[in-house]
TORFI-598847 format. One line per 4 residues: number of its first residue (from 1); for each residue z, x, y negated of N, C-alpha, C. Coordinates in nm, 4 decimals, padded with zeros to 6 digits. Atoms other than C-alpha are relative to their C-alpha. Example, Ala and Ser with C-alpha at 12.3 -4.5 7.8 and 13.67 -1.06 7.14 Angstrom:
BEGIN
1 = 00.0000 00.0890 00.1190 00.7800 01.2300 00.4500 00.0000 00.0900 -00.1200 ~ -00.0060 -00.0820 00.1190 00.7140 01.3670 00.1060 00.0730 -00.0770 -00.1090
! end
This chain:
BEGIN
1 = -00.1250 -00.0602 -00.0378 02.2117 -03.3764 00.0682 00.0124 00.1365 -00.0657 ~ -00.0192 -00.1276 00.0675 02.3525 -03.0844 -00.1342 00.0362 00.1090 00.0989 ~ -00.0404 -00.1113 -00.0837 02.4029 -02.7412 00.0119 00.1435 00.0349 -00.0339 ~ -00.1374 -00.0367 00.0293 02.7512 -02.5994 00.0396 00.0232 00.1465 00.0293
5 = -00.0406 -00.1383 -00.0183 02.9122 -02.2589 00.0204 00.1478 -00.0025 00.0334 ~ -00.1417 -00.0088 -00.0342 03.2399 -02.1827 00.1915 00.0548 00.1317 -00.0508 ~ -00.0642 -00.1219 00.0475 03.4788 -01.9322 00.0410 00.1496 -00.0106 00.0234 ~ -00.1451 -00.0032 -00.0150 03.8427 -01.8267 00.0729 00.0630 00.0141 -00.1381
9 = -00.0749 -00.0058 00.1250 04.0697 -01.8981 -00.2221 00.1483 -00.0010 00.0339 ~ -00.1437 -00.0123 -00.0229 04.4317 -01.7791 -00.1992 00.0369 -00.0386 00.1429 ~ -00.0318 00.0245 -00.1396 04.4213 -01.7941 00.1815 -00.0415 -00.1365 00.0514 ~ 00.0426 00.1333 -00.0412 04.2905 -02.1523 00.1885 -00.1512 -00.0058 00.0064
13 = 00.1444 00.0174 -00.0090 03.9402 -02.2451 00.3040 -00.0417 -00.1026 -00.1045 ~ 00.0499 00.0919 00.1027 03.7427 -02.4087 00.0232 -00.1503 -00.0144 00.0151 ~ 00.1428 00.0249 -00.0030 03.3994 -02.5690 00.0244 -00.0413 -00.0495 -00.1371 ~ 00.0510 00.0384 00.1311 03.2064 -02.5929 -00.2998 -00.1372 -00.0618 00.0211
17 = 00.1279 00.0686 -00.0131 02.9231 -02.8451 -00.3107 -00.0862 00.0288 -00.1216 ~ 00.0958 -00.0218 00.1074 02.6142 -02.7684 -00.5157 -00.1100 -00.1033 00.0104 ~ 00.1131 00.0911 00.0041 02.3484 -03.0150 -00.6217 -00.1081 00.0667 -00.0831 ~ 00.1115 -00.0607 00.0725 02.0068 -02.8970 -00.7328 -00.0418 -00.0897 -00.1158
21 = 00.0497 00.0748 00.1156 01.8816 -03.0000 -01.0773 -00.1401 00.0504 -00.0334 ~ 00.1366 -00.0340 00.0392 01.5184 -03.0066 -01.1827 -00.0151 -00.0240 -00.1496 ~ 00.0271 00.0199 00.1425 01.4043 -02.9592 -01.5406 -00.1315 00.0669 -00.0363 ~ 00.1268 -00.0515 00.0508 01.0866 -02.8895 -01.7331 00.0289 00.1181 -00.0919
25 = -00.0149 -00.1117 00.0930 01.0440 -02.5594 -01.9131 -00.1260 00.0140 -00.0837 ~ 00.1082 -00.0336 00.0914 00.8301 -02.4772 -02.2116 00.0295 00.1400 -00.0495 ~ -00.0196 -00.1368 00.0469 00.7801 -02.1134 -02.3038 -00.0975 00.0260 -00.1134 ~ 00.0854 -00.0350 00.1135 00.6491 -02.0039 -02.6409 00.0456 00.1341 -00.0542
29 = -00.0284 -00.1323 00.0526 00.6447 -01.6824 -02.8362 00.0323 -00.0081 -00.1485 ~ -00.0379 -00.0142 00.1407 00.8237 -01.6103 -03.1640 00.0020 00.1490 -00.0296 ~ 00.0113 -00.1434 00.0231 00.7113 -01.2691 -03.2833 -00.0185 00.0708 00.1328 ~ 00.0086 -00.0743 -00.1258 00.7751 -01.0322 -02.9924 00.0896 -00.0589 00.1088
33 = -00.0959 00.0611 -00.0920 01.0290 -01.2615 -02.8225 -00.0562 -00.1266 00.0619 ~ 00.0368 00.1228 -00.0697 00.9574 -01.5270 -02.5614 00.1201 -00.0931 00.0010 ~ -00.1055 00.1005 00.0039 01.1598 -01.8484 -02.5946 -00.0307 -00.1043 00.1073 ~ 00.0117 00.1031 -00.1035 01.2145 -02.0801 -02.2976 00.0904 -00.1162 -00.0394
37 = -00.0712 00.1206 00.0431 01.3234 -02.4381 -02.3668 -00.0140 -00.1072 00.1063 ~ 00.0076 00.1176 -00.0850 01.4083 -02.7370 -02.1507 00.0244 -00.1225 -00.0870 ~ -00.0150 00.1144 00.0901 01.3442 -03.0546 -02.3478 00.0967 -00.1072 00.0512 ~ -00.0910 00.1021 -00.0524 01.5431 -03.2811 -02.1126 00.1437 00.0255 -00.0425
41 = -00.1382 -00.0356 00.0309 01.8667 -03.0954 -02.1821 00.0153 00.0621 -00.1383 ~ 00.0030 -00.0630 00.1319 01.7687 -02.9429 -02.5189 00.0780 00.1318 00.0003 ~ -00.0606 -00.1327 -00.0119 01.8760 -02.5948 -02.4070 -00.1115 00.1021 -00.0092 ~ 00.0983 -00.1068 00.0155 01.6891 -02.2766 -02.5022 00.0647 00.1346 00.0255
45 = -00.0425 -00.1382 -00.0096 01.7129 -01.9065 -02.4319 -00.1229 00.0860 -00.0233 ~ 00.1131 -00.0863 00.0311 01.4943 -01.6034 -02.4897 00.0059 00.1291 00.0798 ~ 00.0080 -00.1288 -00.0669 01.3833 -01.2693 -02.3514 -00.1234 00.0747 -00.0444 ~ 00.1127 -00.0840 00.0373 01.1381 -00.9867 -02.3937 -00.1269 -00.0291 00.0780
49 = 00.1152 00.0426 -00.0796 00.9086 -01.1301 -02.1231 00.0164 -00.1479 00.0326 ~ -00.0100 00.1409 -00.0400 00.8270 -01.4820 -02.0048 00.0994 -00.0158 00.1145 ~ -00.0878 00.0076 -00.1162 01.0093 -01.4136 -01.6784 00.1470 00.0150 -00.0402 ~ -00.1375 -00.0198 00.0453 01.3229 -01.2857 -01.8558 00.0488 -00.1207 -00.0789
53 = -00.0372 00.1195 00.0758 01.3228 -01.5839 -02.0926 00.0323 -00.1146 00.0952 ~ -00.0239 00.1058 -00.0976 01.2992 -01.8207 -01.7943 00.1296 00.0254 00.0764 ~ -00.1239 -00.0354 -00.0694 01.5757 -01.6365 -01.6081 00.1209 -00.0277 -00.0891 ~ -00.1094 00.0248 00.0944 01.7970 -01.6511 -01.9179 00.0207 -00.1491 -00.0232
57 = -00.0123 00.1452 00.0160 01.7212 -02.0234 -01.9569 00.0742 -00.0601 00.1184 ~ -00.0697 00.0512 -00.1185 01.8325 -02.0921 -01.5989 00.1498 00.0285 -00.0096 ~ -00.1411 -00.0352 00.0164 02.1581 -01.9083 -01.6701 00.0648 -00.0855 -00.1086 ~ -00.0537 00.0801 00.1101 02.2049 -02.0949 -01.9999 00.0233 -00.1450 00.0435
61 = -00.0154 00.1373 -00.0498 02.1496 -02.4331 -01.8313 00.1205 -00.0078 00.0932 ~ -00.1129 -00.0022 -00.0929 02.3960 -02.3411 -01.5570 00.1330 00.0068 -00.0749 ~ -00.1220 -00.0102 00.0797 02.6592 -02.2375 -01.8122 00.0277 -00.1285 -00.0776 ~ -00.0134 00.1246 00.0766 02.5966 -02.5474 -02.0264 00.0537 -00.1129 00.0881
65 = -00.0420 00.1086 -00.0889 02.6318 -02.7859 -01.7313 00.1383 00.0272 00.0593 ~ -00.1324 -00.0351 -00.0499 02.9339 -02.5971 -01.5951 00.1090 -00.0316 -00.1009 ~ -00.0977 00.0306 00.1054 03.1155 -02.6260 -01.9270 00.0126 -00.1508 -00.0204 ~ -00.0047 00.1460 00.0135 03.0194 -02.9939 -01.9525 00.0844 -00.0614 00.1119
69 = -00.0810 00.0473 -00.1126 03.1726 -03.0482 -01.6075 00.1484 00.0225 -00.0287 ~ -00.1395 -00.0309 00.0320 03.4952 -02.8755 -01.7181 00.0557 -00.0938 -00.1069 ~ -00.0429 00.0878 00.1090 03.5081 -03.0946 -02.0306 -00.0045 -00.1480 00.0365 ~ 00.0092 00.1393 -00.0437 03.4396 -03.4127 -01.8319 -00.1145 -00.0765 -00.0636
73 = 00.1120 00.0677 00.0671 03.1133 -03.4864 -02.0172 -00.1323 00.0127 00.0761 ~ 00.1244 -00.0243 -00.0735 02.8585 -03.3889 -01.7483 -00.0746 -00.1284 00.0329 ~ 00.0668 00.1249 -00.0369 02.7858 -03.7408 -01.6246 -00.0651 -00.0661 -00.1216 ~ 00.0545 00.0599 00.1223 02.7341 -03.8660 -01.9816 -00.1248 00.0749 -00.0454
77 = 00.1148 -00.0813 00.0414 02.4997 -03.5768 -02.0656 -00.1198 -00.0275 00.0890 ~ 00.1105 00.0231 -00.0935 02.2916 -03.6286 -01.7516 -00.0572 -00.1403 -00.0133 ~ 00.0462 00.1379 00.0181 02.2750 -04.0049 -01.8033 -00.0842 -00.0128 -00.1273 ~ 00.0734 00.0072 00.1267 02.1659 -03.9676 -02.1665 -00.1333 00.0730 00.0084
81 = 00.1243 -00.0760 -00.0164 01.9011 -03.7148 -02.0578 -00.0959 -00.0678 00.0982 ~ 00.0875 00.0749 -00.0894 01.7608 -03.9653 -01.8060 -00.0018 00.0496 00.1440 ~ -00.0053 -00.0534 -00.1366 01.8679 -03.7925 -01.4823 00.0490 -00.1046 00.0990 ~ -00.0407 00.0841 -00.1117 01.9010 -03.9751 -01.1506 00.0250 00.0885 00.1207
85 = -00.0261 -00.0740 -00.1227 02.0512 -03.8498 -00.8242 -00.0885 -00.0569 00.1108 ~ 00.0884 00.0395 -00.1101 01.7947 -03.8573 -00.5426 -00.0028 00.1099 00.1047 ~ 00.0078 -00.0932 -00.1122 01.8193 -03.6866 -00.2024 00.0624 00.1363 -00.0298 ~ -00.0708 -00.1246 00.0254 02.0707 -03.4251 -00.3128 -00.0497 00.0779 -00.1198
89 = 00.0531 -00.0663 00.1188 01.8822 -03.3415 -00.6315 00.0204 -00.0903 -00.1205 ~ -00.0012 00.0737 00.1259 01.9172 -03.4415 -00.9928 -00.1409 00.0093 -00.0565 ~ 00.1373 00.0026 00.0505 01.5729 -03.5477 -01.1095 -00.0010 -00.0558 -00.1408 ~ 00.0115 00.0429 00.1384 01.5000 -03.5709 -01.4776 -00.1237 -00.0854 -00.0198
93 = 00.1188 00.0799 00.0287 01.2409 -03.7878 -01.6454 -00.1257 00.0848 00.0137 ~ 00.1266 -00.0724 -00.0165 00.8831 -03.6909 -01.5666 -00.0855 -00.0205 -00.1243 ~ 00.0847 00.0072 00.1177 00.6657 -03.6069 -01.8614 -00.1385 -00.0477 00.0415 ~ 00.1335 00.0504 -00.0239 00.3399 -03.7981 -01.8713 -00.1017 00.0892 -00.0697
97 = 00.0921 -00.0820 00.0766 00.1846 -03.5748 -02.1341 00.0778 00.0892 -00.0961 ~ -00.0496 -00.0886 00.1049 00.2626 -03.2783 -02.3521 -00.1218 00.0523 -00.0728 ~ 00.1145 -00.0497 00.0767 00.0228 -03.1935 -02.6308 00.0429 00.0389 -00.1394 ~ -00.0246 -00.0427 00.1367 00.0130 -03.0241 -02.9656 -00.0762 -00.0950 -00.0919
101 = 00.0630 00.0890 00.0974 -00.0572 -03.2620 -03.2549 00.0269 00.0536 -00.1396 ~ -00.0240 -00.0391 00.1388 -00.0848 -03.2140 -03.6286 -00.0145 -00.1224 -00.0888 ~ 00.0082 00.1060 00.0999 -00.0347 -03.4402 -03.9267 -00.0069 00.0665 -00.1370 ~ 00.0031 -00.0589 00.1343 -00.1066 -03.3803 -04.2952 00.1367 -00.0112 -00.0669
105 = -00.1241 00.0005 00.0756 00.1903 -03.2899 -04.5152 -00.0329 -00.0099 -00.1484 ~ 00.0193 -00.0021 00.1459 00.2225 -03.3648 -04.8850 00.0044 00.1423 -00.0498 ~ 00.0153 -00.1396 00.0447 00.1333 -03.0481 -05.0755 00.1322 00.0673 -00.0394 ~ -00.1249 -00.0702 00.0330 00.4814 -02.9744 -05.2244 00.0804 00.0395 00.1238
109 = -00.0719 -00.0308 -00.1224 00.6352 -02.9891 -04.8739 -00.0685 00.1158 00.0733 ~ 00.0737 -00.1078 -00.0660 00.3622 -02.7671 -04.7284 00.0235 00.1338 -00.0714 ~ -00.0249 -00.1234 00.0770 00.4153 -02.5108 -05.0100 00.1411 00.0532 00.0240 ~ -00.1396 -00.0430 -00.0218 00.7937 -02.5033 -04.9469 00.0147 00.0693 00.1346
113 = -00.0102 -00.0579 -00.1339 00.7404 -02.4126 -04.5792 -00.0733 00.1336 00.0105 ~ 00.0827 -00.1231 -00.0104 00.4949 -02.1270 -04.6490 00.0769 00.1239 -00.0339
! end
């Protein structure tokens, strides 16, 4: 069951329903900046600390999903990302494993990236 907030809009009582969404975050460092990413929604943000990057990511996800709702594409985005509604929450796919892997690159490609 979602929580609700009541507010007054132009003299009329209005109730806005909110549903909680869960997502995985990965935080990495690029130079002096921390980057937070949610792979389920493919949204990223950054900050000067891990905490600020995470806070900015939460805001970015909220803005992204809010705009998707306005455009009428929210349900499609959530479905494509593997989300299901359960007990008032949107639950994304659960990662079984996350690991860093490496593969050899042909030498000309490796030289171009250096």
